VMD Tcl script that draws the C-alpha trace (Angstrom):
set ca {
  {-35.52 -0.76 -24.54}
  {-38.77 -0.49 -22.62}
  {-41.71 -2.40 -24.02}
  {-45.26 -2.61 -22.78}
  {-47.41 -5.20 -24.54}
  {-51.13 -5.40 -23.87}
  {-53.31 -8.44 -24.43}
  {-56.75 -9.69 -23.52}
  {-58.92 -7.33 -25.52}
  {-61.79 -8.53 -27.65}
  {-65.52 -8.51 -28.24}
  {-67.88 -9.09 -25.32}
  {-71.57 -8.59 -24.67}
  {-72.78 -5.95 -22.26}
  {-72.64 -7.24 -18.70}
  {-69.70 -9.48 -19.48}
  {-66.11 -9.44 -18.26}
  {-62.62 -9.20 -19.69}
  {-59.16 -9.16 -18.14}
  {-56.47 -7.11 -19.80}
  {-52.81 -7.86 -19.22}
  {-49.74 -5.74 -19.85}
  {-46.35 -7.42 -19.95}
  {-43.61 -4.92 -19.10}
  {-39.96 -5.22 -20.05}
  {-38.96 -2.59 -17.53}
  {-35.59 -3.04 -15.85}
  {-37.15 -2.27 -12.48}
  {-40.90 -2.80 -12.66}
  {-41.33 -1.74 -9.04}
  {-39.82 1.69 -9.79}
  {-42.82 2.69 -11.91}
  {-46.39 3.50 -11.14}
  {-48.64 1.92 -13.75}
  {-51.89 2.88 -15.34}
  {-54.57 2.14 -17.90}
  {-56.02 4.70 -20.28}
  {-58.53 4.35 -23.10}
  {-59.30 6.24 -26.27}
  {-62.07 6.33 -28.86}
  {-61.79 7.93 -32.30}
  {-61.87 11.71 -32.19}
  {-61.52 11.90 -28.42}
  {-58.61 12.50 -26.09}
  {-57.02 9.69 -24.18}
  {-59.02 9.09 -20.99}
  {-57.75 7.94 -17.61}
  {-59.18 4.61 -16.43}
  {-57.14 3.35 -13.48}
  {-53.74 3.71 -11.83}
  {-51.69 1.80 -9.29}
  {-48.70 2.94 -7.26}
  {-45.22 1.45 -7.39}
  {-45.89 -0.81 -4.43}
  {-49.43 -1.63 -5.46}
  {-50.72 -0.25 -2.18}
  {-52.61 2.67 -3.70}
  {-55.08 2.61 -6.57}
  {-57.17 5.25 -8.26}
  {-60.09 4.92 -10.66}
  {-62.12 7.08 -12.96}
  {-65.63 7.56 -11.62}
  {-67.05 5.86 -14.72}
  {-65.34 2.54 -13.91}
  {-65.24 2.59 -10.11}
  {-66.69 -0.57 -8.55}
  {-66.58 -2.34 -11.92}
  {-62.86 -2.39 -12.82}
  {-59.92 -3.53 -10.71}
  {-56.28 -2.73 -11.41}
  {-53.52 -4.93 -10.01}
  {-49.86 -5.73 -10.59}
  {-47.65 -8.79 -10.19}
  {-44.03 -7.88 -9.54}
  {-42.79 -11.43 -10.00}
  {-44.21 -11.49 -13.53}
  {-43.66 -7.80 -14.39}
  {-47.29 -7.69 -15.41}
  {-50.13 -5.23 -14.96}
  {-53.77 -6.29 -15.05}
  {-57.16 -4.69 -15.48}
  {-60.14 -6.83 -14.51}
  {-63.23 -5.38 -16.16}
  {-66.65 -6.54 -14.98}
  {-70.20 -5.44 -15.82}
  {-68.97 -4.03 -19.10}
  {-71.06 -1.42 -20.89}
  {-71.13 -0.37 -24.55}
  {-69.58 2.96 -23.50}
  {-66.50 1.07 -22.32}
  {-65.71 0.34 -25.98}
  {-62.29 1.82 -26.74}
  {-58.65 1.05 -27.37}
  {-57.06 0.43 -23.97}
  {-53.47 1.45 -23.33}
  {-51.10 0.37 -20.61}
  {-48.60 2.95 -19.36}
  {-45.67 3.23 -16.96}
  {-44.88 6.42 -15.08}
  {-41.62 8.29 -15.05}
  {-39.65 6.87 -12.12}
  {-40.00 10.10 -10.12}
  {-43.79 9.77 -10.23}
  {-45.49 7.50 -7.71}
  {-48.95 7.41 -9.20}
  {-50.68 9.56 -11.79}
  {-54.11 10.07 -13.33}
  {-52.87 12.21 -16.23}
  {-50.96 11.17 -19.35}
  {-48.21 13.66 -18.48}
  {-47.12 11.46 -15.62}
  {-46.34 8.55 -17.92}
  {-43.19 8.03 -19.92}
  {-43.89 4.69 -21.56}
  {-46.92 3.43 -23.46}
  {-48.08 0.19 -25.00}
  {-49.54 -0.14 -28.47}
  {-53.10 -0.63 -27.24}
  {-55.68 -3.40 -27.34}
  {-59.23 -3.05 -28.64}
  {-62.16 -3.70 -26.34}
  {-65.60 -3.78 -27.93}
  {-68.75 -4.17 -25.86}
  {-71.90 -4.98 -27.79}
  {-75.36 -4.06 -26.53}
}
mol new
graphics top color blue
foreach p $ca { graphics top sphere $p radius 0.5 }
foreach p [lrange $ca 0 end-1] q [lrange $ca 1 end] { graphics top cylinder $p $q radius 0.2 }
display resetview
């Protein structure tokens, strides 16, 4: 059974940093592109960042470019999201996701077959 478990969320002041982690119990971690999405109440899930199977390609939403960095560690089957210069508008539940194995990298939820339960990030002004 595939499990994605996020951690690292919390409360931080504007301008601060957090690092989210996602531990993946995927049989072959390297067979999946990975991504981070976020959602606030009443809004659709929003793309944040994605990384290819090899880790050689990354994509970011314009709103987080140059502030967030996505990375993956194949030896630990773990995905990361380093978030710097956080803003109150970054407040959301953050979800880790793994693509269907036929998908290399994706910026849309349709490309993902597995999701974590989410971790809350709150940025105070």
